[in-house]
C-alpha positions as CSV (number, residue, x, y, z in Angstrom):
1,M,-0.1,0.4,0.4
2,N,1.4,3.8,-0.8
3,Y,-0.2,7.0,1.1
4,R,-0.8,9.9,-0.1
5,R,-1.3,13.3,2.1
6,L,-4.7,14.5,2.1
7,G,-3.9,17.5,0.2
8,K,-1.3,20.0,1.8
9,S,-2.3,18.9,5.1
10,G,0.1,16.6,7.1
11,L,-2.4,13.5,7.5
12,K,-1.7,10.2,5.1
13,V,-4.3,8.2,3.9
14,S,-4.0,5.2,2.0
15,E,-4.3,5.5,-2.1
16,L,-7.5,2.7,-1.8
17,S,-9.9,3.0,1.2
18,L,-13.1,1.7,2.1
19,G,-16.4,3.2,2.4
20,A,-19.4,1.9,4.3
21,W,-22.2,3.5,2.6
22,V,-25.4,1.4,2.5
23,T,-23.3,-2.0,2.6
24,Y,-22.7,-2.3,6.0
25,G,-25.3,-1.9,8.3
26,G,-27.8,-2.3,5.4
27,Q,-26.7,-5.2,2.7
28,V,-24.3,-7.0,4.8
29,G,-24.4,-7.5,8.5
30,Q,-21.6,-7.7,11.4
31,D,-20.0,-10.7,10.4
32,I,-19.0,-9.8,7.0
33,A,-18.4,-6.1,7.5
34,D,-15.9,-7.4,10.1
35,R,-14.2,-9.9,7.5
36,C,-14.2,-6.9,4.9
37,I,-12.6,-4.4,7.4
38,A,-9.9,-7.0,8.5
39,A,-9.2,-7.8,4.7
40,A,-8.4,-4.0,4.0
41,I,-6.2,-3.8,7.1
42,E,-4.0,-6.5,6.1
43,H,-3.7,-4.8,2.7
44,G,-2.7,-1.5,4.4
45,V,-5.8,0.6,4.6
46,N,-6.0,3.3,6.7
47,F,-8.8,5.2,5.7
48,F,-12.6,4.0,6.5
49,D,-15.2,6.3,5.1
50,N,-18.7,6.6,7.1
51,A,-21.6,9.1,7.1
52,E,-24.6,9.2,9.3
53,G,-27.0,8.7,6.8
54,Y,-25.5,5.3,5.6
55,A,-27.9,2.7,6.3
56,D,-29.9,5.1,9.3
57,G,-26.7,5.2,11.3
58,N,-26.0,1.4,10.9
59,A,-23.1,1.6,9.1
60,E,-21.6,3.4,12.1
61,I,-22.7,1.3,14.5
62,V,-21.2,-1.8,12.3
63,M,-17.9,-0.5,11.7
64,G,-17.6,1.0,15.2
65,N,-18.3,-2.8,16.5
66,T,-15.6,-4.0,14.1
67,I,-12.8,-1.7,15.1
68,K,-13.8,-2.7,18.8
69,K,-13.8,-6.4,18.1
70,L,-10.3,-6.1,15.8
71,N,-8.5,-4.5,18.5
72,C,-7.4,-1.8,16.2
73,R,-5.1,0.7,17.6
74,R,-6.9,4.0,17.3
75,E,-3.6,6.0,15.6
76,D,-3.0,3.5,12.9
77,L,-6.8,4.2,11.8
78,V,-8.3,7.4,9.7
79,L,-11.9,7.6,10.3
80,S,-14.6,9.6,8.9
81,T,-18.4,10.9,8.8
82,K,-20.3,13.0,6.9
83,I,-23.5,15.2,8.3
84,F,-26.6,15.9,6.4
85,W,-29.1,13.3,7.0
86,G,-29.6,12.4,10.5
87,G,-33.1,11.7,10.6
88,K,-36.8,12.7,10.3
89,G,-37.1,15.7,12.6
90,P,-37.0,19.2,11.7
91,N,-33.6,20.0,12.9
92,D,-32.1,16.2,12.2
93,T,-31.1,17.5,8.8
94,G,-29.1,20.2,6.8
95,L,-25.9,22.1,8.0
96,S,-27.3,23.9,11.5
97,Y,-25.3,25.0,13.9
98,K,-27.6,22.5,16.0
99,H,-27.8,19.3,13.7
100,I,-24.1,19.8,13.3
101,I,-23.1,19.5,16.8
102,E,-25.8,17.0,17.6
103,G,-24.7,15.0,14.3
104,V,-21.1,14.6,15.2
105,N,-22.0,13.6,19.0
106,N,-24.8,11.2,17.8
107,A,-22.3,9.4,15.2
108,L,-19.4,9.5,18.5
109,R,-21.8,7.5,20.4
110,R,-22.4,4.9,17.1
111,F,-18.5,4.4,16.3
112,Q,-18.1,4.0,20.2
113,L,-15.2,6.8,19.7
114,D,-14.0,10.1,21.1
115,Y,-13.4,11.4,17.8
116,V,-13.2,11.1,14.3
117,D,-10.4,12.1,12.0
118,L,-12.3,13.6,8.9
119,V,-15.7,15.4,8.9
120,F,-17.7,16.0,5.9
121,C,-20.3,18.1,5.3
122,H,-22.7,15.7,3.2
123,R,-24.2,18.0,0.9
124,P,-24.3,22.0,0.4
125,D,-27.1,23.0,2.5
126,P,-29.3,26.0,1.0
127,N,-31.5,26.8,3.9
128,T,-28.3,27.5,6.2
129,P,-25.9,30.2,5.5
130,I,-22.3,29.1,4.7
131,E,-20.8,31.2,7.8
132,E,-23.3,29.3,10.3
133,T,-21.7,26.0,9.3
134,V,-18.2,27.2,9.1
135,R,-18.8,28.3,12.6
136,A,-20.0,25.0,13.7
137,M,-17.5,22.5,12.1
138,D,-15.0,24.9,13.5
139,Q,-16.4,24.3,17.0
140,V,-16.5,20.8,16.0
141,I,-12.5,20.7,15.5
142,K,-11.6,23.0,18.4
143,S,-13.5,20.3,20.8
144,G,-11.3,17.5,19.7
145,K,-14.3,15.7,18.1
146,A,-12.8,15.9,14.5
147,L,-9.4,16.4,13.3
148,Y,-10.3,18.0,10.1
149,W,-13.3,19.0,8.1
150,G,-14.3,19.1,4.7
151,T,-17.2,19.0,2.2
152,S,-19.0,16.9,-0.1
153,E,-20.3,17.7,-3.6
154,W,-20.1,21.3,-2.7
155,S,-19.1,23.6,-5.8
156,A,-16.0,25.2,-6.1
157,A,-17.9,28.7,-5.7
158,Q,-19.6,27.2,-1.9
159,I,-16.0,25.9,-0.9
160,M,-14.2,29.2,-2.0
161,R,-16.9,30.9,-0.1
162,A,-16.4,28.6,3.2
163,D,-12.8,28.8,3.3
164,G,-12.8,32.6,2.6
165,L,-15.3,33.1,5.6
166,A,-13.2,31.3,7.8
167,R,-9.9,32.8,7.1
168,Q,-11.8,36.5,7.5
169,Y,-13.1,35.3,11.1
170,N,-9.9,33.5,12.2
171,L,-12.0,30.0,12.4
172,T,-10.7,26.2,10.9
173,P,-11.0,26.1,6.9
174,P,-12.1,23.0,5.3
175,T,-9.4,21.1,4.0
176,M,-10.7,18.3,1.7
177,E,-14.0,17.6,-0.8
178,Q,-15.4,14.3,-1.5
179,P,-16.6,14.1,-4.8
180,Q,-17.6,11.4,-7.1
181,Y,-14.8,10.9,-9.4
182,N,-14.9,8.1,-12.8
183,M,-13.9,7.5,-15.7
184,F,-17.8,9.1,-16.6
185,T,-17.6,11.9,-14.3
186,R,-14.9,14.1,-14.5
187,E,-16.0,17.5,-15.7
188,R,-16.3,18.8,-11.9
189,F,-13.5,17.0,-10.2
190,E,-11.0,17.8,-13.2
191,K,-12.1,21.3,-14.1
192,E,-14.0,22.9,-11.8
193,Y,-12.3,22.0,-8.7
194,D,-8.6,22.6,-10.3
195,I,-8.8,25.9,-8.8
196,L,-9.1,24.3,-5.3
197,Y,-6.0,22.2,-6.3
198,K,-3.9,25.2,-6.9
199,E,-5.1,27.9,-4.7
200,L,-6.2,25.9,-1.7
201,G,-4.4,22.8,-1.6
202,Y,-7.4,20.7,-1.2
203,G,-7.1,16.7,-1.2
204,T,-9.8,14.8,-2.2
205,T,-11.4,11.2,-0.9
206,I,-13.1,10.2,-4.2
207,W,-16.3,7.8,-4.3
208,S,-18.0,5.9,-6.9
209,P,-14.9,5.1,-9.3
210,L,-17.0,2.3,-11.0
211,A,-20.1,4.8,-11.4
212,S,-22.3,2.4,-9.6
213,G,-21.1,-0.8,-10.6
214,L,-20.9,-0.1,-14.3
215,L,-17.4,0.1,-14.8
216,S,-17.1,-3.0,-13.4
217,G,-18.4,-4.8,-16.5
218,K,-20.7,-6.7,-14.6
219,Y,-23.4,-4.8,-16.7
220,N,-22.2,-5.5,-19.9
221,D,-24.9,-7.7,-21.2
222,G,-27.9,-5.2,-20.2
223,V,-29.4,-7.0,-17.2
224,I,-28.6,-6.2,-13.8
225,P,-27.8,-9.1,-11.0
226,A,-30.2,-9.5,-8.5
227,D,-27.5,-9.2,-5.6
228,S,-26.7,-5.7,-7.4
229,R,-27.3,-2.9,-5.1
230,A,-29.4,-1.3,-7.8
231,N,-31.9,-4.0,-7.1
232,L,-32.2,-2.5,-3.5
233,P,-35.5,-0.5,-2.1
234,G,-34.4,3.0,-2.8
235,Y,-32.1,2.9,-5.4
236,E,-34.1,2.3,-8.3
237,W,-32.3,5.6,-10.0
238,L,-29.1,3.5,-9.9
239,K,-30.6,1.5,-12.9
240,E,-31.2,4.5,-15.1
241,T,-27.7,5.5,-14.7
242,V,-26.2,2.1,-15.4
243,L,-28.4,0.9,-17.9
244,K,-26.8,3.6,-20.5
245,P,-26.5,1.9,-23.9
246,E,-23.9,4.8,-24.7
247,L,-22.1,3.7,-21.5
248,L,-22.2,-0.1,-22.0
249,A,-20.8,0.5,-25.3
250,K,-17.7,2.4,-24.1
251,V,-17.3,0.0,-21.3
252,K,-17.3,-2.9,-23.6
253,Q,-14.9,-1.0,-25.7
254,L,-12.4,-0.4,-22.5
255,V,-12.7,-4.4,-21.7
256,P,-9.8,-5.5,-24.0
257,I,-7.3,-2.9,-22.7
258,A,-8.1,-4.5,-19.2
259,N,-7.5,-7.9,-20.9
260,D,-3.7,-6.6,-22.5
261,L,-2.7,-5.3,-18.8
262,G,-3.7,-8.6,-17.2
263,C,-6.6,-7.2,-15.0
264,T,-10.5,-6.8,-14.4
265,M,-12.4,-3.9,-16.0
266,A,-12.6,-2.8,-12.1
267,Q,-9.2,-3.1,-11.4
268,L,-8.6,-0.7,-14.6
269,A,-11.3,1.7,-13.7
270,I,-9.5,2.3,-9.9
271,A,-6.1,2.6,-11.2
272,W,-7.0,5.0,-13.5
273,C,-8.9,7.0,-11.0
274,L,-5.2,6.9,-9.0
275,K,-3.5,8.2,-12.1
276,N,-4.9,11.6,-11.3
277,P,-2.6,13.4,-9.0
278,N,-5.2,15.4,-7.3
279,V,-6.7,12.1,-5.8
280,S,-5.8,11.4,-2.6
281,T,-7.6,8.2,-2.2
282,V,-9.9,6.2,-4.0
283,I,-13.1,4.8,-1.6
284,T,-13.7,1.6,-2.3
285,G,-16.6,-0.8,-1.7
286,A,-16.8,-4.4,-1.0
287,S,-20.0,-6.7,0.2
288,R,-17.6,-9.7,0.7
289,P,-13.8,-9.7,1.4
290,E,-13.0,-11.4,-1.8
291,Q,-14.0,-8.2,-3.4
292,V,-11.6,-6.3,-1.3
293,H,-8.6,-8.4,-2.3
294,E,-9.5,-7.9,-6.0
295,N,-9.8,-4.1,-5.8
296,M,-6.4,-3.9,-3.9
297,K,-5.0,-5.8,-7.0
298,A,-5.6,-2.3,-8.7
299,L,-2.3,-1.5,-7.4
300,E,-0.6,-3.2,-9.6
301,I,-1.9,-1.7,-12.6
302,V,-1.2,2.0,-11.8
303,P,2.3,1.8,-13.4
304,K,0.9,0.2,-16.3
305,L,-1.0,2.7,-17.6
306,T,1.5,4.3,-20.1
307,P,0.8,7.6,-21.3
308,D,0.1,5.7,-24.7
309,V,-2.7,3.2,-22.4
310,M,-4.1,6.2,-21.2
311,E,-4.4,7.9,-24.5
312,Q,-6.1,4.9,-25.9
313,I,-8.5,4.9,-22.9
314,E,-9.2,8.9,-23.6
315,Q,-9.9,8.3,-27.1
316,I,-12.4,5.8,-26.2
317,L,-14.1,7.7,-23.4
318,D,-13.9,10.8,-25.1
319,N,-15.5,13.2,-22.4
320,N,-12.2,15.2,-21.3
321,P,-13.6,18.6,-20.0
322,F,-10.7,20.8,-21.2
323,K,-11.3,19.0,-25.2
324,K,-15.2,20.0,-24.8
C-alpha cells in the first residue's frame, strides 16, 4: 500500500480506502463487515469512510463494533463521518449549527469513539448560511471531536466562500472535498475543482470509482444482477444511471485494454482514478472480503498505465472536460 497526503495537510491516507455506504448495516451484516474491514487492514488500508445517513446510522454502529472487535490501534486508523441526513425531525437534517453539533455527537456514540479524523458536510445546505456551517465545524474541530473538516459535492464557489469566511473570522477552514469521480464523471473534479488544488491545496477522497458498478463490467450484457445495489429499495435511480447504451458500449471497448494489462475492468477503472495526482484516496466498496482482495490488485496496474495506454482510454471515453 502507498500513502498520499490529504492535500496540503500532514495527514496520510492509503491510496485505496474502504467505504460503508449502504453496504454495512444494510446489505450485509456484522460478520461480513468484520471480514471485509479486516481484509482491508491486512492490505494496509487505513482510511474508512462512513456517514450518519448510511443505513440510518447502522453503518457507523457496525464499523464501530468491528474496530472494537479487531482491537485496532486507534492511531493506525483514519475514520470519517458525514453530516446532513440524520433523521426525520425538523432539525435532524442539513448543516445548521444545532444539527452539526448533535450529529457529530450521535455519530461518535454509534462509533464508540472519542473523535473521528475527518468530518464532511455531506451536501451543501441552501437553507443554512455558509458562515453558520463554518462556525459549527470550527467548534467541532476545536472541541477535539474531529481533526479535519471538509465538504462533499459542494461547488467550487461554495468551497471558496467557506474558506474565505473561515480565514476572515479566524476559524478552521475546510481542507478536503469528497466528490464523485470516475471515467464517466469528470467535469467537476478535473475542471471546476482545479482552482481548489492550485490555490487551497485541497485533498480529495473520491467515491464511486466504478460508476455505481457500471465500470465493473458486470452490466455489459444489459442485465442487472439480482444481488446488485441497484435492486435495493430506494436505489431504483441507479438503474437509470447504469443502463445507458452509450456508456455500456464504451465499457465494452475498454475491456480489451484491461485484458491486455492482465486485470479486470474494475481494477482498470480504479487504477485510472489513481493516476490523477489530485486524488488523495479512492474509496472502494465491498460486500464480501474477496472483493476487497480484488480491488487492492488495482495498485499493481497503476504503473502499467503508460501515456500510450491513457491515450487509448481517452479516445474511447471521449469526454475530457478540457477538450470539449
